[in-house]
C-alpha positions as CSV (number, residue, x, y, z in Angstrom):
1,M,-39.7,-249.2,77.2
2,I,-41.7,-247.7,75.0
3,L,-39.7,-246.3,71.5
4,Y,-40.5,-242.7,69.3
5,P,-43.8,-241.6,69.8
6,K,-44.3,-242.8,66.0
7,M,-43.0,-245.6,65.9
8,A,-44.9,-246.5,69.4
9,W,-48.3,-245.5,67.7
10,A,-47.0,-248.2,64.7
11,G,-46.8,-250.8,66.9
12,T,-50.4,-250.4,68.4
13,V,-52.3,-250.2,64.9
14,V,-49.4,-253.3,64.5
15,R,-50.6,-254.7,67.9
16,V,-53.7,-255.1,67.5
17,F,-53.9,-255.9,63.7
18,L,-52.0,-258.9,64.5
19,G,-54.4,-259.6,67.4
20,V,-58.1,-259.2,65.1
21,I,-56.0,-261.2,61.8
22,L,-55.5,-264.0,65.3
23,G,-58.6,-263.9,67.6
24,W,-60.7,-264.2,63.7
25,A,-58.2,-266.9,62.4
26,G,-58.7,-269.4,65.6
27,I,-63.1,-268.4,66.0
28,V,-63.7,-269.3,62.4
29,K,-62.0,-272.3,63.5
30,I,-63.9,-273.3,66.9
31,R,-67.0,-272.5,64.9
32,N,-66.0,-275.2,62.6
33,P,-63.7,-278.0,64.0
34,E,-64.3,-280.6,61.6
35,A,-63.6,-278.9,58.7
36,F,-60.4,-277.7,60.3
37,I,-59.3,-281.1,62.0
38,E,-59.9,-282.5,58.5
39,I,-57.2,-279.4,56.5
40,V,-54.5,-280.1,59.4
41,K,-55.1,-283.7,58.5
42,A,-54.3,-282.9,54.8
43,Y,-51.4,-281.8,55.8
44,N,-49.9,-284.1,56.3
45,L,-47.6,-283.3,58.9
46,L,-48.8,-284.8,62.6
47,P,-49.1,-288.2,63.4
48,E,-52.5,-289.3,63.5
49,E,-52.8,-289.6,67.8
50,L,-52.0,-285.9,67.2
51,V,-53.8,-284.0,64.6
52,V,-57.4,-284.2,66.0
53,L,-55.5,-282.4,69.9
54,W,-53.6,-280.3,67.1
55,G,-57.1,-278.9,65.3
56,I,-59.0,-278.5,69.3
57,F,-56.6,-276.8,70.7
58,L,-55.1,-274.4,67.8
59,P,-57.7,-272.6,67.4
60,Y,-58.0,-271.2,71.5
61,I,-54.0,-270.3,71.4
62,E,-54.8,-268.6,68.0
63,L,-57.8,-266.5,70.1
64,V,-56.1,-266.6,73.5
65,T,-52.9,-264.8,71.6
66,G,-54.5,-262.9,69.5
67,L,-57.2,-261.1,72.6
68,F,-53.5,-261.3,74.8
69,L,-52.0,-258.6,71.3
70,F,-55.6,-257.7,70.6
71,F,-55.6,-255.8,74.1
72,G,-52.1,-255.2,74.5
73,L,-51.5,-257.8,77.9
74,W,-48.0,-259.3,79.2
75,H,-46.9,-257.8,75.6
76,K,-43.1,-260.3,75.3
77,S,-45.3,-263.4,75.4
78,A,-48.0,-262.4,72.8
79,V,-45.5,-261.7,70.8
80,L,-43.9,-264.6,70.9
81,S,-46.1,-266.7,70.3
82,S,-47.6,-265.4,67.5
83,S,-44.0,-265.8,66.3
84,V,-44.3,-269.3,67.4
85,L,-47.6,-269.8,65.7
86,F,-46.7,-267.8,62.1
87,L,-43.1,-270.2,61.8
88,I,-45.1,-272.9,61.9
89,F,-47.1,-272.1,60.1
90,A,-45.0,-270.5,57.5
91,A,-42.9,-273.7,57.7
92,A,-46.5,-276.4,57.1
93,V,-47.4,-274.3,54.4
94,S,-43.3,-274.0,53.1
95,I,-43.3,-277.8,53.1
96,N,-46.7,-278.3,51.7
97,I,-45.3,-276.0,48.6
98,L,-42.2,-278.4,48.6
99,R,-44.6,-281.4,47.8
100,G,-47.0,-280.1,45.6
101,A,-50.1,-279.7,47.5
102,D,-53.1,-278.6,46.7
103,I,-54.9,-277.5,49.5
104,A,-56.6,-275.7,52.1
105,C,-54.8,-273.3,53.9
106,G,-57.8,-273.3,56.4
107,C,-56.8,-269.6,57.8
108,F,-59.1,-267.4,57.6
109,G,-62.3,-270.2,56.9
110,F,-62.2,-272.6,55.0
111,N,-62.3,-272.1,50.8
112,E,-59.2,-273.2,48.7
113,T,-56.3,-270.4,49.3
114,N,-53.0,-270.7,46.9
115,L,-50.4,-271.3,48.8
116,Y,-47.7,-269.0,47.7
117,V,-49.9,-266.1,48.8
118,V,-50.2,-267.4,52.7
119,L,-46.8,-268.1,53.1
120,L,-46.2,-264.7,52.1
121,Q,-48.4,-263.1,54.7
122,D,-47.5,-265.1,57.2
123,L,-44.5,-264.2,56.7
124,V,-45.2,-260.9,56.9
125,F,-47.3,-261.6,59.6
126,L,-43.6,-262.5,61.0
127,L,-41.9,-259.1,60.2
128,C,-44.9,-257.5,62.3
129,C,-44.1,-259.6,65.3
130,C,-40.2,-258.5,64.9
131,F,-40.9,-255.4,65.4
132,L,-42.8,-255.3,68.1
133,S,-40.2,-256.9,70.1
134,L,-38.7,-253.7,69.8
135,S,-40.5,-252.7,72.1
136,E,-42.1,-253.2,75.9
137,S,-45.5,-252.1,75.5
138,T,-47.0,-249.8,73.0
139,P,-50.1,-246.6,74.0
140,Y,-53.4,-247.8,75.6
141,S,-52.7,-251.4,76.3
142,L,-53.5,-252.9,79.9
143,D,-49.6,-253.8,80.4
144,N,-49.5,-249.9,81.1
145,F,-52.5,-249.0,82.5
146,L,-51.7,-253.0,85.1
147,Y,-47.6,-251.7,85.0
148,P,-46.8,-248.2,85.0
149,S,-43.7,-247.3,85.1
């Protein structure tokens, strides 16, 4: 089900935007896994045994989710996956804000970033996912091509 035409087009813009954001974030981390693993350690949320595993696999999950969003493939699954990612990111950042940690976010590179800004970004991206969840698909998506109504 596609909502009203203007909302459908807004959904397309939001879908592509989130796809680019997640894809870009994944690529940056894939290109420098050691730096990202150090940032995962700095968050101090996972047992040591899971830090490397999370640091290696998360960027690929981001990249694949971003590609699915960008191309509009398996809309509901991609929106759900991105929502879960943004919830995890927001929770991790919130915990470290409450701890008073001064760490880089590791989002789109490895520079120091204000965690409050990062939390706000994650919440805005999560709201975008909520908007996308209102429709089955958006114009110019692979879902519409592969599974016409």
